[in-house]
C-alpha positions, 0 to 999 in steps of 0.5 A: 499499500502507498501511504494513506492514498491507494494507487493507481497502475495505468496499464497497456493491455495491448491491441487485442491478442490476450498472449501481448499482455506483458508479465508486469501487467498480469502481476499488477492485475493479480494484485488489484482491488479495483479494475477500471477498463475500457470495454474493448480490453475488459475481457483481455484483462479480467481473466488476470484479476483476482476473485472479488475485484471490484470492476465498475463499469464505464458506459459501453463507448467511454473509451479513451479514444471515443469518449466526449471527455475520455479522461472524465469518467474513467478518472473519477472511477479511478480517483474515487477508488484510490482515495479510499486506499484501493489498489486500481488498475486503469487498463486501456487498449494498446498502450497508455502512451500512444493509443489512449488519452491516459496522460490527461487521467495522470495529470488529473491524478497528479493534481490530486497527489494520488501515486500512480504508475505506468506499465507500457503495452503493445501499441496497436500502431506497432503491434498490428503491422508486426502481426500483419506482416508489415515491418515498419523499418528495415536495414534501409531505414527510414522515418516512421510517423504515426498519425491518428487520422481523427485528430490530424490537421492539415499541416500534419497531412502536408508533412507526411505527404511531402516526406517519403516516411512510412507512415502508420495511420490509426483510423476507421474502416469507413475513413480509410478511403478519405485518409488515402485521399488527404495522402494523395492531396498532400503530394504522395503518388497514387501508386504508393503501396499500403496495407489496411488490417482490420482486428489486427491480432485477433483471429478475426485479422484481414489485412488487405494490400492496395495502393492509395489510389485503389484501396476504395475500390479493393475494399469494395470488391472483398465486400468489406465496404459498405459495412454496418461495422464501418466504425471499426478501428483499423491500422493503415500503413503507407509506404514501400514497406507494405508491398504486396511481394514482401507481405506475401513472405512475411505475413506469418500470422494470417497464414498459421494452418488453422487461422480463424478456423472455428474448432469445436472441442467435444470434452470436459472443461478440465480435459479441453484446456491444453487442447485449446491452447494448442489449437489457438497456436494454430490460429484456431478459435476453439470452442469447448462443448462438454459432452460428458457430466460428472455426477456423484455415485447413486450409492454414496455409502461405499465411498464414504466407507473407503474416505474414512478408511484412508484416515484409519490407516486401512490403505497402503495406496491410493490410485487415481485414474482421472481428474475427476476421481481427485475431484470426487475424493477431494469433495468427500474430504471437504465434506468431512473437513479433512485436508491433504494432510489426511494422505500422509503415510499413504502413497499415491499413484496418478495414471498420468501428468494431468491427474498428478497436476490435479493432485499437486494442486490439491497439495498431494505430491504423488509417489508414482506416475507412469514413466512410459504410457499414461494409462492403466497398462502404463500404471501397472508397469511401474507398480511394485509388487505387494512385499509382506516384509515393506508393506504393513498393509496390503489394500489398494483404495482405487476410486473411479468412474462407473466405467470399468478399470478391470486392467487395473484391478486384475493387474494390482491383484496378480502383484499381490495387492487386495483392491477395494475398487469404488464407484466415486463418480458417474459420467453422464451425457452432458446437458445440450449446448446453448441453441446458438451453438447447436445451430452452428453445428448442424448449420456448418458454423464450425470448420472442424470437430475434434472426437477424442472417443466414440462416446464424445460422437455418440454424446455430441450427436446425441445432445447437439445433433450431427455436424454439417457436411462442410465441417472437417472431421478429426478423429483420434483413431480407428475406433472413433472414426468407425463410430463417426462413419456409423453416424453418417459422418465423413472423416477427413483427419485421423491422428497418427497415434492415440494422442489429443496432441496428435490429433490437433497436429494432424489437423493442422497439418490438414489445413496447412495442405488445403491452404497450399492447394488453394495458394497453388491454384490461384483460389482465395484461402477459404475456411471450410465454414465459407464453402457453406451454400448461401442460406436464406435468411430465417425469418425473425 
């Protein structure tokens, strides 16, 4: 805490990609008592705040760049909170020094004697060209000028018109042509190259390469204009460095193998996280739809007896075969007011890394995680046989789902152990996803679906309907593919081995091949969902 007053951190949240927040920004957000964020970046920053952070809302549109008195409303909220001794984070889009009116808010705080600090962010004018494959400077070097079209006066246009500097213009989609006109009127040649990037650094990014003279026509031909979203911010880069030939080689972001693909991941939330991160690294937009719900066992007595047995020293080992088994035992512990200390003196096994992570989060370090295959068979390979000299107790507690784990039970008995095989939870079909998601599945709104087991095929079709035939179907193995085909689906991608990460990789290879084929044929690169026949508008 800083003196009697609180403290305000002005924080640049970057141009849109949540991965561009700095480490210092994430640290400041995690310590904030109050978050005052521009609506554009609220979702980007809120995920890093702690539970219970106060987020007084600014009216939509009261952002640093658009409000009639941009500093007023947000500065008042930040100041009031800081005066009451709170740590306030004031988050703005891009960088506080370049992309917003934060300076006026800082002056207001300085006059009121409230301490503040600034955490710079990636400015849109710098980050967006980088994601569009447009270097602002290279070995030849050139001046770079940053212009905000909304506030630029005649003198500013004249200066950039007569120079050969690279000009980075922050403007709106509907004002791009007027901006190009200002530059030509001020002396730039109509054949000067420029790029215009919409939704920069996000998976909706689109970049158009043209010249000052042809940009209006280019945007009309691409059906980007006229548009109801004409007021959206865009970054235009004017100068030789935005020439088409160079951008074709440098456009690393939009040429990712699954760029902009909406990919459906029908798994449980816990399972989907690392897979979704991998899909994002290929440029995809993952949508997680749980197909399995976890419920308590129908008869809880067996589980209650086993948990009491843990405390009274009935077991030598406890073996967890899933994240859900950890969750079920943890919930029972909490019910009885127990914590991880109840595991003292008991050896703990986890079937794989994810289950081990769930145990560590609970405060339990597993003694055994398979060194080879992460499965019941892999666990058995490393499991020690029962030794009456070293093992005072010969019993293993196995909390599991209501689906069988015969392999593990039989293997443990063979090694000389007694096994209490207890149903800790039941897996049931999840409830249907929202109507919007069901429509997207059946109507071809998704570009691909990943099926990780036969049950995910049956459950997804059961709760949401059959994916549209333009959707790419990717299956983890032959049994899953067979189930998909039995449900009338065409399987396009098969994982080379039964691993979700290999499956995502195989889908990325498929997307890369599709893109290469389109480029070679001279066709525009389209996502599978863009190949749908134009649908008649539904009556409202």
